N, C-alpha and C positions, 0 to 999 in steps of 0.2 A: 808620202802622199797625205795631204791634209783634207779632212772632211769638214765641209762648211757647217756652221752651227745650225742652219735651218735643216740640213740633211740629218744632223744628229737628233734634232727635235722630232722629225718625222719617223726616224728609225725607232726612237723611244715610244712614240705614239703607237706605231705598228706593233711593237713588242707588247705593250700594255693591252692592246686589243686582242692579240693572240692569247695572252695569259687570261684575259677576261672571258674569252670564248671557251677555253678549256675549263675554267672554273665553273662557268654556267652549265656546261655539259656534265661535269662531274656532279654538281649539285642536283641537276635534274635526274640523274641516274641513281643517286644514292640518298639524297636529302629527304624528299617528301614521302618516303615509304613505298615507292614504286618497285614492284618486283616482277620478274618475268613469270609467266605461267609455266609450271613444271609438270612432271608426271606424277605428282603426289596424289592426284585424284584417281589415278588408275585408268584402266580400260574396261570396256563393256561391249558386248555383241549388239550392234545397232539393230540387227534384224529381230533379236529377242526383245529389245526395248519396243520396237514398232508393234510386235505382237502382244506385248504386255506379259511376256513370259521370261523375263530376265532373272527372276528369282531375287530381285533387289528392290529397294524402296522406289525405284523408278517405275515399277508396275502400278503403284498407287502414289503418284507424286503429291507433295504437300509439305506442311509444316509438322515437325516432330520436336518435342521438347527433350533435350538431352541432359539438362541440369538446371539449377536455379538460374533463371535469366539467360539460359543458353538454348539455342534452337538450331536444328538442321532443316534446311528447306531444299527439297528435291524438286527440280524443275526439268521438264522435257520440252525442248524447243523443237517444234516441227512446223512445216509450212502450214499456215502462216499464223502461228499462235504460240504462246508460252502456256504450258499447263503445269501448275496453276499460274495465274497472272493475267491472262487475257479475259476469259469468261468470268472468272471470279478472282478478286484481288488477293494477293498474298498478304495476310494480316499477321503482324508481330507486335509485341508490346514494346513501349518505350523503355529505354534502359537495358535493352537486351543485346547480346552478342549473337549474331546470326551467321551460320556457315551455309553458303549456297553450294549445292552440288548440281551441276548442270550438264546435260548431255543432249545429243540429237540423234534420232534414228534415220534421218533422211539426207540432209545437205548441211553444209557449213552455215551457221548462223552467228549472230553477235548477241551479247548480253551486256547491256549498258544501263546502269541505274542513273538516270538523269539527275544532275545536281550533286553527284558524288564522284569519287575516283574509281568506282567499280566498273570495270570494262574488260571483257574477255571475248575470245573467239570460242564458239561451241562447235566442236568438230565431231562428226559421227565416229563412234567407237572410243572416244575419250571422255573422261569426266573432268570438268573444270571445277576447282574448289576455290571459293573466295570467302573470306571472313570479314564481316562488317559489324561495327558497333552503331546501333541506332539509339541515340541518347534522348532525342526529343520527338514528340509527335509530329508527324508530317505525312504527306502523300507524295510518293515518288513514282515517276514514270519509268517503265522498262521499255527500251527500244532495241530493235535488231539493227546493227550497224554493218552487217555483211550482206551483200546482195544475195538473196536466197530464192529468187524466182519472181514471177509476175505479180504476186500479191505482197511483195516485200514491204511496200510502203504502208501496208495496213497492219504489220506485225508489231504490236505494242501490248503493254500490260501495265499493271499497277501494283505497288506495294503500299499498304496502309500501315503506318506506325501509330498505334492507338495507345491511350493511357493504360497503365497497368490495371487500374480498376475496371476498365471497360473490356479488357481482353478476355475472351471466352475460352481460350486454350486452342490447341491445334485442332483444326477442323471446325471450330466454332464460328459464330457470327451469323 
């Protein structure tokens, strides 16, 4: 049986498309540093977080310096705010590495820093950990991308990356 040359061309094009799709998926999964959220953040009692009696940094969420230009930010996402972030911006210095620890005492929320690749689900009883390098001064919006109730559309916050010279330290400003 002989295959017509136009059929050979279309078979070659189809095979190239399949290889291209597989390469695109492999790059998207491995290339730009995207990783799945794992259990590295640990678990926490959501009722204790809601009562402010967890015995952890979530009882007084905010920014904590852990080393030179290294900070931990503890955030509690609850209907319909990020604490800190909504009523007071999260302030960190430029040129710093920030690890966010995020949990929720009530329902599933989202934590997305607009303009970056920081994006995670915030599940009651679990602690999500994300590390980000903030190299330049900027203002970033935080949005909840998981429907969390009637006021979901108002759930937003702010991260202010300020110059090193203007940074007052954790809890400052």
